[in-house]
N, C-alpha and C positions, 0 to 999 in steps of 0.2 A: 748438298749435304745429304746423305742417305739418313733415313730414321734411326740406324744403328749409330751412325756417327753422331749424331745430334743427342742421342741419348747418353753417349760416352763423354761429349762435351759438356754436358748439363747434370753428369752422375751427382754432383752436390749440390745442385739447384742452380739459380742463376739470378742475376741483379739489373736493375734498370737504373742507368746513369742518364742525367740531363745534361745536353751540349749547349751551354748558354750562347755562345754563339752562331750556332748553327740552326737552333729552332727544330732540334731533333731529341728524340729519346733513343738511347742506346740500350741494347740487350745483349748481355753476356752471359754466357755458360760457364758453370765452375766444374772443372773436369775433377776426376779423382785426386789429381795429385795438386788441385789448388790452382792451375793457371786457367787464364781467361781466354775466350775466344768470342767473337760476334755470332749470333746465331741468326738464321735464316729469318727474313721479314723485317729486320731491324736495318737501319733505324726508321724509327715511326715518327710522320710530323705531327708538331705540335705547334702552339702559338709562339709568338717573339719572345726570346730571352726567358726561355725554361729556366726555372731556379731550384724548388725542391720537389722531391718526388718521393710520395709515401703510399703505401699499401693496406689495405683492411687488414685486420688481424686473420681472417680467414684465407687471406692470399686471392679473393676473387677480384678484387678491385684496385686500381691503381689512378693516384690522383697526382696531378703534375700543375705548380703554380706558375704562371707568366708573367715575370716582372716587366716585359716589354708591352704587355697588353692588356694588364689589371685584369685577370681572367683566371680561372682554374678549369683544366681539361680533365675529364673522366673516361675511363678506360674498363673493359671488362677483361680480365686476363684468362685466355685459353687454357685447356688442359696442357697445352705445348708450350705456355708463356705468350703466345701471341697476343697482341692487343688490338682491341676495337673499343671504337670509340662510342659513348653513348648518346642516344639522342637527347639533342638539346645542349651537349657540350660543344664550344665551352661555356661555363656559367661566369656572369660578372663578378668582380671582387672590387677590391678598392686599389687607389693608385699605389702601384709598385708592389704586385702580389708578391711575397717572397716566401717566409717560413711556413711550413705546414705540420698538422699533427691530425692524427685520427684518434679519436678514444679509445680505450681497451675494450668497449663493448661494440664498438664498430657502427655506433648509430650517428656519429657526429664528425664533421671535419671541421677544422679552425685554421685560418690563412691570417698571416699579419701583413699589413698594408704599409710597407716603408715609408711611402710619401704622403699618406693619409692620415698617420699616427693612429691606427685603428685596427681591430681584429674583426674579420669577416667570420661568422658562424653559420654553419650548413647542416642540414639533415640530410644523412644519405638516405634515399628512399629503398624501398624492396628492390627496385631495378637499377640500383646503382645511382641513379640521377641525383642532384642537389637541389634543396632546397632553402633559401635563405630562413635562419631562425628568427624568432620575434625580438626586435630590437637590433638586429645586426645592420650594419657593423657597429662595434664597441667600442668609444673613445679610449685611448690607453694614455693619455696625456693629461698631467695634472700641472696645470698652470701654476707657477709661483714668481714672486720677484714683481716684475713690471706687468702682471696681468695680460690682457687680450693683446696690446700692442706685442708685448714678446713674442706671444703664441704666432700672431700674423707673419712676424719677422721668420721665427722658426720655421713656420710652412713654406716661406718663400726660400729661404736656404737650403731646405730639405727637398726641393723640386729635383724631379729626374734630369730636367735640363742642366740645373746647376751641378748635380752629381757627376755627368756626363762630361761637362765642361772642366770641372775641377780634375776628373779622372786622367784629361790629356795633359793635365799640368799638375805634376805630382808635388811640386814645390808651393801650389796654392794651399793644398789640403790643410798643414798645420796652421795656416793663417786663418783658413775658413774657421778651424775647429777653435781657435782662440777668440774669434770675433763672435762666433754663436754662444760661447759660453758667456762672455763679457757682456753682451747685449741682451741674451736671452734670460740668463740670471734667475733661474734655469727654468725650461719647461721640460719637467721630469715625464718621462714615457715617451720622448718623441724618438723617432726613426725605429722603430720595432723591427727586430729581426728573428732569432730562433725562438721556438714556441716548444712547450711542453706540457704533457697531463700527468697528473700521479696516477699510479695504478689502479686507485678504485674511482678513476674519473670524476671526483670530487673538487679537485683544484686545477686551474691552469696557470701557468706561469709564461711571462713573456720578456725576451731580453730586449732593453731598450737603453738608449744613451746615459751611462752613468748609473742606471737603475735595473731591478728587476720587478715587473709588475705582478703582482699576484690576484687570482680573482678565484671567486668560488661560482662553482658551474652549478646552476639552478635546474630544478626537476624539467625544465621547458629547454634547456641549453644555454640560456641566457646567463651572462656574466656580470658580476658584481664584485667591486673591488674588494680586497680584504682589508682589515684593520691595520693600518700601519705603512700600507701599500701607497707608493712604490718604496723599495728596499734599496737603500745606497750599494751600489756595486763599483766595477772598475771603471776605468775610463773607457768609453764606446762600447760598452758590453755589447757581446755579437752572439752568442748562442748560449742556451741553456738546455739543461738534462737532468733526470730525477733517476735516482737508483732504483733498481728492479724491487725494493724493498718498501720504497716511498717514504724513508726516513729522511733522506739528504739531497738537495739540490745544489748543481754545481753551475758555474757561470763563467764562459770565458770572455776575452775581450780584447781589443787591438794592440794593447800594449804587452802582450806575452804573460797574462797571469789568468789565474783561475780562483774564484771565489767560491766558497763552501758555506752553504746554509742548513741548518737543522730545521725540517718542517714540523711545526708544532701541531697540535691536535686540532685547531682550527683552520690549519693552512699557513698560520704567520711563519716568517722566516726570522730566524737568528744565526747571526754568523759563527761558524765554528771557529774555535782557537786556532790561531796561526794563519787564518786566512787573511789576504790571497797569498798562493803560492806561486813562482815563476812556471811559465809553462810556455813552448813556442807556439803550439797549435791556436787557431782562432776557434775553429769549430769544433763540436764535441760529439 
């Protein structure tokens, strides 16, 4: 592909996509008519089972979580969109690293750890490398009902081994879900997935099983649970997003519905009237 062809293929910019089964990052150009085509240099190798891909607000850095290797890989984005991995990458996260978000000021990265019921927080240094924040990882599970025994059982049922084993036996999934709920009774905050931050960077929200966890982001980037958190949401809540103005949060789940919440002055959530509504997609 010539320089002219490349420019035409990416006339409207480009996007990066993760290939979970391939262990690669794809790079696709967006042509003037909106069509997509692979750009030279791609795909770029990364760690096992890449999940989320997020860029810094200035478009200079890219971070990719790896569910299979419990890590985050960091890359410098060249002027042509090519990727060069940072020294020290990949950086350790928690078990089942999945969702990721960069704060609006580009200073921090947060990653959900599906099998550890936690969120890893990182400072993005001046060279783009990552450094763990104080107190990271942060626990997102609130044990209720049967206490520590339920918590340990929930961790056992939520391991990568069980998830992989059940994935090949789809008929077991509803049975596992029912058993988990009855015996766990509940462990609110388990199995964290999507994560989002308000536009002012002061509050962070995590999609967890049946709930949305809310946190205040401290001056040092540490997380502290908000009053009333976790907030009840749909069954197997999967993803969360905040509107550009920071007034509302929406959470999708595996049953095909979306919950809406108003974000209060202190970050607390209140369900909006008529919520939830039916909606086929799981991700937002």
